C-alpha positions as CSV (number, residue, x, y, z in Angstrom):
1,M,0.0,0.2,0.3
2,Y,3.1,2.2,0.5
3,D,3.4,3.8,-3.0
4,I,5.0,6.7,-4.7
5,S,2.8,8.9,-3.4
6,S,3.6,8.1,0.0
7,A,7.3,8.7,-0.9
8,V,6.4,12.1,-2.1
9,L,4.8,13.1,1.2
10,D,7.3,11.8,3.3
11,S,9.8,14.5,1.5
12,V,7.5,17.5,2.7
13,R,8.2,17.9,6.2
14,S,5.1,19.9,7.2
15,V,2.7,17.0,6.0
16,I,1.9,14.1,7.6
17,V,-0.9,11.6,6.7
18,C,-2.2,8.6,8.4
19,A,-5.1,6.2,7.2
20,S,-6.6,3.2,9.6
21,D,-9.1,0.8,9.4
22,M,-12.6,2.2,11.0
23,D,-13.4,-1.4,12.5
24,T,-10.0,-2.6,13.8
25,H,-8.0,0.8,14.2
26,E,-5.3,-0.7,12.9
27,V,-2.9,2.1,11.4
28,L,-2.6,0.8,7.2
29,M,-0.5,3.6,5.9
30,A,0.9,6.6,7.4
31,T,4.1,9.4,6.2
32,G,6.9,11.5,7.6
33,R,7.2,10.9,11.4
34,L,4.2,8.4,11.8
35,K,5.7,6.0,9.5
36,H,6.7,3.7,12.6
37,L,3.5,3.5,13.7
38,V,2.0,1.2,10.3
39,G,0.6,-2.0,12.0
40,T,0.1,-0.6,15.1
41,V,-3.5,0.2,16.7
42,C,-4.7,3.9,16.6
43,G,-4.5,6.0,19.8
44,E,-8.0,7.1,19.6
45,K,-9.0,3.6,20.5
46,D,-6.5,2.6,23.6
47,R,-4.9,5.7,23.8
48,R,-1.5,4.9,22.2
49,G,-0.2,5.0,18.6
50,C,-1.0,8.0,16.1
51,P,-1.5,11.2,18.0
52,F,-3.3,12.6,15.4
53,C,-6.4,10.4,14.6
54,R,-9.9,11.3,15.6
55,K,-12.0,8.7,14.5
56,F,-15.5,9.7,12.9
57,N,-18.4,8.2,15.5
58,E,-20.4,7.4,12.8
59,V,-20.1,7.0,8.9
60,K,-22.7,5.6,6.7
61,K,-21.5,2.5,5.0
62,N,-20.3,2.7,1.1
63,A,-20.5,6.4,1.5
64,A,-17.5,8.7,1.8
65,S,-18.1,11.4,4.8
66,D,-17.4,15.2,4.3
67,A,-14.0,16.2,5.3
68,D,-13.5,17.9,8.8
69,T,-11.0,20.3,9.1
70,A,-9.7,21.6,12.9
71,T,-6.7,23.5,14.4
72,Y,-5.4,22.3,17.6
73,E,-2.1,22.1,19.4
74,S,-0.7,18.6,19.9
75,T,-0.3,17.1,23.3
76,Y,1.9,14.6,21.5
77,D,4.9,17.1,20.6
78,G,3.3,20.4,21.5
79,R,3.3,21.6,17.9
80,W,0.5,23.6,16.1
81,Y,-1.5,21.5,13.6
82,R,-4.4,21.9,10.9
83,V,-5.8,18.4,10.7
84,T,-8.0,17.3,7.8
85,E,-10.1,14.1,8.7
86,S,-12.5,12.2,6.4
87,A,-13.7,8.8,5.9
88,A,-14.2,6.4,2.8
89,W,-14.4,3.1,1.7
90,S,-11.4,1.2,-0.2
91,D,-11.2,-2.5,-0.9
92,G,-14.4,-3.2,1.4
93,L,-12.6,-1.4,4.4
94,C,-13.9,1.7,5.8
95,I,-10.8,3.9,6.3
96,H,-10.5,7.1,8.6
97,L,-7.7,9.6,6.8
98,S,-6.0,12.1,8.8
99,E,-3.7,14.8,7.3
100,A,-1.8,17.0,9.5
101,V,-0.3,19.9,8.5
102,D,2.2,21.5,10.9
103,I,1.7,25.2,11.1
104,S,3.6,25.8,14.2
105,D,5.6,28.5,12.4
106,F,2.5,29.9,11.0
107,K,1.3,30.2,14.7
108,E,4.2,31.8,16.0
109,R,4.2,34.3,13.7
110,E,0.7,35.1,14.2
111,K,1.2,35.1,18.0
112,T,4.3,37.9,17.2
113,L,2.1,39.8,14.9
114,R,-1.0,40.0,17.1
115,A,1.3,41.4,20.0
116,L,2.6,43.8,17.4
117,A,-0.8,44.6,16.5
118,D,-1.7,45.2,19.9
119,E,1.1,47.4,20.8
120,M,0.5,49.6,17.7
121,N,-3.3,49.7,18.8
122,A,-2.5,51.2,22.5
123,A,0.3,53.5,20.5
124,A,-2.6,54.8,18.6
125,S,-5.1,54.9,21.8
126,L,-3.3,56.4,24.3
127,D,-1.4,59.7,25.1
128,P,2.2,58.8,25.2
129,L,3.4,60.8,28.1
130,T,0.1,60.1,30.8
131,G,-0.7,56.8,29.4
132,A,-4.6,58.0,29.5
133,Y,-6.4,57.8,26.3
134,N,-5.8,60.4,23.7
135,R,-8.3,62.8,22.5
136,H,-9.6,60.8,19.4
137,M,-10.2,57.4,21.4
138,G,-11.5,59.1,24.6
139,T,-14.3,60.9,22.4
140,A,-14.9,57.2,20.6
141,L,-15.3,55.6,24.0
142,M,-17.6,58.4,25.7
143,E,-19.7,58.2,22.7
144,S,-20.3,54.3,23.0
145,A,-20.8,55.1,26.9
146,Y,-23.5,57.9,25.5
147,R,-25.4,55.5,23.2
148,R,-25.4,52.7,26.5
149,M,-26.7,55.2,28.7
150,V,-29.3,55.8,26.5
151,R,-30.2,52.6,26.0
152,T,-30.2,51.3,29.9
153,N,-31.6,54.9,31.0
154,K,-29.3,55.5,33.6
155,R,-27.1,58.8,34.2
156,M,-23.8,59.6,33.6
157,T,-21.3,62.7,34.3
158,V,-18.6,64.4,32.5
159,C,-15.8,66.0,34.2
160,F,-13.6,68.4,32.8
161,M,-10.3,69.0,34.4
162,D,-7.4,71.2,34.3
163,L,-4.0,71.0,36.0
164,D,-3.3,74.5,37.5
165,G,0.0,75.8,37.3
166,L,1.3,74.0,34.7
167,K,2.5,76.9,32.5
168,K,4.2,78.7,35.3
169,V,6.3,75.3,36.3
170,N,7.2,75.0,32.0
171,D,8.4,78.6,32.2
172,T,10.3,78.4,35.5
173,H,11.7,74.9,36.0
174,G,11.0,73.5,32.2
175,H,8.7,71.3,30.3
176,H,10.5,68.2,31.6
177,E,9.1,69.4,34.9
178,G,5.8,70.1,33.5
179,D,6.0,66.6,32.1
180,K,6.3,65.5,35.9
181,M,3.3,67.2,37.1
182,L,1.1,66.0,34.1
183,T,2.3,62.2,34.4
184,K,1.9,62.2,38.1
185,F,-1.7,63.8,38.2
186,A,-2.7,61.2,35.6
187,G,-1.4,58.2,37.5
188,I,-3.4,59.7,40.7
189,V,-6.6,59.9,38.6
190,K,-6.3,56.6,37.1
191,D,-5.9,55.1,40.7
192,V,-9.0,56.7,42.1
193,I,-11.4,56.0,39.1
194,R,-13.2,52.5,38.1
195,H,-12.4,50.7,35.5
196,S,-15.3,51.4,33.4
197,D,-14.7,55.2,33.6
198,V,-13.2,56.7,30.9
199,F,-10.2,59.0,31.3
200,C,-8.6,61.0,28.4
201,R,-6.2,63.7,27.7
202,W,-8.0,66.4,26.2
203,G,-5.0,68.5,25.3
204,G,-2.2,70.2,27.1
205,D,-3.0,70.4,30.9
206,E,-6.5,69.5,30.3
207,F,-8.5,66.1,30.8
208,V,-12.0,64.8,30.6
209,L,-13.5,62.0,32.8
210,L,-16.6,60.4,32.3
211,L,-18.3,58.4,35.2
212,E,-21.2,55.7,34.0
213,D,-23.9,55.1,35.9
214,C,-23.4,58.2,38.3
215,D,-24.7,61.7,38.8
216,A,-23.1,64.7,39.7
217,S,-23.6,64.6,43.4
218,Q,-22.0,61.0,43.4
219,A,-19.2,62.5,41.2
220,R,-18.7,65.5,43.5
221,D,-18.7,63.5,47.1
222,T,-17.1,60.2,45.9
223,T,-14.5,60.6,43.0
224,M,-13.6,64.2,43.1
225,K,-13.2,64.0,47.0
226,R,-10.9,61.0,46.8
227,L,-9.2,62.6,44.0
228,N,-8.5,65.8,46.1
229,D,-7.7,63.7,49.1
230,E,-5.0,61.8,47.0
231,V,-3.7,64.8,45.5
232,N,-3.2,66.7,48.9
233,S,-1.3,63.6,50.2
234,F,0.6,64.1,47.2
235,N,1.3,67.5,48.1
236,T,2.0,66.6,52.0
237,T,5.1,64.5,50.6
238,A,6.2,66.7,47.8
239,A,6.4,69.7,50.0
240,A,8.6,68.1,52.5
241,S,10.8,67.0,49.8
242,N,10.6,70.1,47.6
243,E,8.9,68.6,44.8
244,F,6.3,70.3,42.7
245,T,3.0,70.4,44.2
246,L,-0.4,69.6,42.2
247,S,-3.6,71.8,42.1
248,F,-6.7,71.2,39.5
249,S,-10.1,72.9,38.6
250,Y,-12.7,71.0,37.5
251,G,-16.5,71.2,36.2
252,L,-19.0,68.7,36.2
253,E,-21.9,68.2,33.9
254,E,-24.4,65.8,34.5
255,V,-26.3,63.9,31.5
256,S,-29.5,62.6,31.7
257,P,-30.6,59.7,29.0
258,D,-31.7,61.8,26.3
259,P,-30.8,60.6,22.6
260,E,-31.1,64.4,21.5
261,H,-28.2,65.6,24.1
262,D,-24.9,66.3,21.9
263,L,-21.8,65.0,23.8
264,G,-19.4,68.2,22.5
265,K,-22.1,70.3,23.7
266,I,-22.2,68.4,27.3
267,I,-18.1,68.5,27.1
268,A,-18.3,72.3,26.2
269,S,-20.5,73.2,29.6
270,A,-18.1,71.1,31.7
271,D,-15.5,73.3,30.2
272,R,-17.3,76.3,31.3
273,K,-17.8,75.0,34.7
274,M,-14.4,74.3,35.2
275,Y,-13.0,77.7,34.2
276,D,-16.0,78.9,37.0
277,D,-14.2,76.9,39.5
278,K,-10.7,78.3,38.4
279,S,-11.7,81.8,38.6
280,K,-13.2,81.5,42.0
281,K,-9.6,80.3,43.3
282,K,-8.2,82.8,42.0
283,A,-10.6,85.3,43.5
284,R,-10.0,83.5,46.8
285,R,-6.1,83.8,46.3
286,S,-6.4,87.6,45.5
287,V,-8.5,88.5,48.7
288,T,-6.4,86.0,50.9
289,T,-2.9,88.0,49.8
């Protein structure tokens, strides 16, 4: 039974073919690394022999079966194979034919490309300095959250934040120190917010935070309070070590589930409230001085 076609297949390293009797499970023909299994019993019957043979449970007599193809990692040698199996009749025997193509190299390249794609997607969606979402990705995620809010009939709150005093630090100590301020502030925010919240760098010293399933009162009393506490804690340590201190202004805009709302106008409204907060701070400082 071992003919010229088997010899050809033996020379192709990535292809392994095995044929076995469906009644006795005896391996009738094998090529490549499975040649030594000819005459043994298929491993599907007693867990020894051919590691690729997976017999069909039902094959109609005197009829060939449709081919069945699957990709899996072999427990026999740890490599990946694309296995095509079929059943047919030959000389009165019902034969199970397994063709295994070694695709391990392809899988390894696929893994590498997927990791590279993940890195590229992350680079395209994140602000490289702070690790927050960039404006483009942040807008897309907020639009998605907004549509979800409309469907679930829940509220959300948009918070527009501005890091106080960044320009003065840049002018006095250089942009490197200003970058450290931005990075530290963004890190504190990311530690405070929930995984479901959307945090993005809007531009320069401005950030936008979207809090799902959260009204303005909750945002103020929970998220912003905790954020202020963490900033104050950092400032206590920073003052002792003569590092920069952090301060931020913010504005909150609660959003009800109205499909007629415009997210851009909502963010603009939160931005105006942030400037009101910043103006009040300046006014208080001028009174105290």
